[in-house]
N, C-alpha and C positions, 0 to 999 in steps of 0.2 A: 270373230270380233264383231262383226256386224250384228248378229243374232243376239249377242250379249248386250250390246248398246239397246237394241229394241226392247228386250225383256226389262232393262234397267229402266227405259223411258216409262213403260207401262206400270211398273211398280210404284216409282216416284219420279214424275217428270222434272223435278228440281235437281235431282242428283245426276251429275256428268259422268262421275266416275267414283269408284269405291276408294278410300283412302289407301295410299301406298306407304310402306314402311321400308326404310333403307338403312343400313348401318355401314359407315366407311372408316377406314383407318386414316383419320385426319382430324386435326382440331377445327373448330367451327370457322375460324379466320381463314385457315387454308381452303376449306370447302367454299366459302363464299367467294374467295379470290379465284378459284377455278371456274366458278359459275360465271363470274363477270368476264373472265377472259374468254371463255367458250362462246359467250353472246356476241363477241365481235368477230366477224369473218376476217381471217388471216390466211396467207399463203404458208405460215408456219404451222398451221393446224389443218392440213388438208384432209386428214382422216375424219374431219368433222363437216366436210363439205356438203354431204347430203342432208345436213340439218337445215341448209339455207336454200334448199330446191325451191323454185317458183317464187323466188324473192322473199322468203320467209325471213322474219327477224324476231329476235327475242329481247324483252326488256326486263332485266333483273334489277328489283329495288330492294335493297337491304332494309329490314325492318328489326324492330326490338324482338329478340328471340327467334329470328328466322329471316324469311325473304318472301317477296311477291313477284311473280313472273306474269308477264302478259305477252302476247305475240299477234302478229299480223303478217300478211302476204301483199304481194304486189297484185293490183287488180288486172286480170288476164285480158280484159276487153280494153284496157288503156294503155296506150304506148308510152306514157309518161312513168318514169319509176317512182315519182313522188306520190302518185295516186295509191293509196293503200286501202286494204279492206279494214274494217272496223274491229275493234277488240270485242270478241264474243264472251270470252271467259277469263278467269284469273286462277292461277295456281299459287297456293300458299304452302310454304314450307316452314314447319316448326323444327328448330334446331337445337340440340341439347347434347351434352357430353355424357357418355355412359357412365353411370355411377361406379367409381373406383377405378376408373381408367380414363385418364386425361387426353389419350391419343386416339379414342373411338368416339365417333360422332353419330348420333342417331337423328334421322331425318324423317319426319312424317309430313306426307303431302296430301293436302286436301284441295278441293276445287270448288268454284262457285261461278254461277252464270253472272255476266256483266249486266246489271239492272238496264242501263240505257238501251243495250242492244235488244233485250227482250221487249221493253216497251215499245221500240221501234218496230217490232215484228207485227204489231197490231194496226199500224197507220194504213196500209194498203188494204187489208181486209176490211177495215172500217169504212173506207171510201167506196170499195166495191159493194159493200153491204147496203149502204144507202141507195144504190142502184137497183140491186135486187129487191129491196123492200118496195120499190115503187113499181115493180112489174106486176101486171094483172095475172099472177098465178096464185094457186091456192096457198093459204097461209102455212099449212105444214110443209110444203115444198120450199118455200122461202126460208122457213125456219131451219130446215135440214141443210139447204145451201149455205145459209150463213155460218151455221155450227162447223160444218165441213171446212168452209174457207178459212176460218179461224184455227181449227185443229191442224190443218195442213201447214199454215203459216207458222204456227207454234213448233210443230214437229220438224219442219225443215230448218228453223233457227237452232232448235235444240241439237239436231245432229250436227250441224256446223260447229256448234260450240263444244260439243263432245269430241269432235274430230281435232279441234284446236287444243283442248285439254290433252289428248293422246300424245300430240306432237310435243308438247311441253313436258310432259312426264319422260317421253323418250330423250328429250334434249338434257334432262338432269341426269337421267341414266348414262348417257354417252359422255357427258362432260365429266363424270366422276368415275368412269370405269377403269381409268389407268391407275387409280389408287390402289395400295396394296389390299389383298382381299383380307376380310376379317374372319378368322377361324373361330367357329362356335364351339366351345368345350363340350365334350360329350359327358352325360351323367354317369356317374360311377356306379357300381353294382350295389352299394351300400350307402345311399344318400337318404337322410331323414326326409320323412313325409312322402316319399316315392315308393310306390308299389311296383315291384320288379318281378312280376310272376306271369306265367301263361295265362292266356284269356280265360280259359275255363276255371283256373284256380282264382282268378281275379273276380270272376261272377260269383263263385261260391262264397268267397270272403265277403263280397258286397251284400249278398243275401243274408249271410250271418250277422253283418253289421246292421242291416235293415231290420231283420227280425227282433234283435236284441233291443232296439231303440222304439220299435213299434210296440213291443210288448210292455216296455217300461212307461 
């Protein structure tokens, strides 16, 4: 998991998590109600107690065509429960009913970095950079130190946002896991537009198709 996050960061530092698709056997209203209830800690839902470790809380906001979820935790260095960490990212869910079946809901989860959180990641490096710039060191050394300082700050904030996103995706999955499973119908042997042949036969047919069109 950690290595995948690192590779994702170097490919695109603005992508926290790949989109997640879910299918549940419930209508959108019931799905939203389950998420709202799961976001409230209760002794009636002790099986979800691990979702709220370290004082983590989830804030589900219904939106047109879906929902938005943010999360934060209690600051571990503070004795007050009111002191919370900032919102680092947001999880967006696009909810729609499966075509031809009003009892099955499709959910697509996407993520986004919270803009104020990322902007705040540059404040401390900018302050320290003014000190480094005034040092009597060689210019290349000062430039490298400043670049490394900003890079480390960005990376640390990105990792924290990615961890927050992972917790929210896990929250959605746990909140909806008690719904009846959706059985995906298997394709029959004689379905139009589907090639149901061994791999070697398929390659031969594909080469034949390619040669016919390439020659034309």
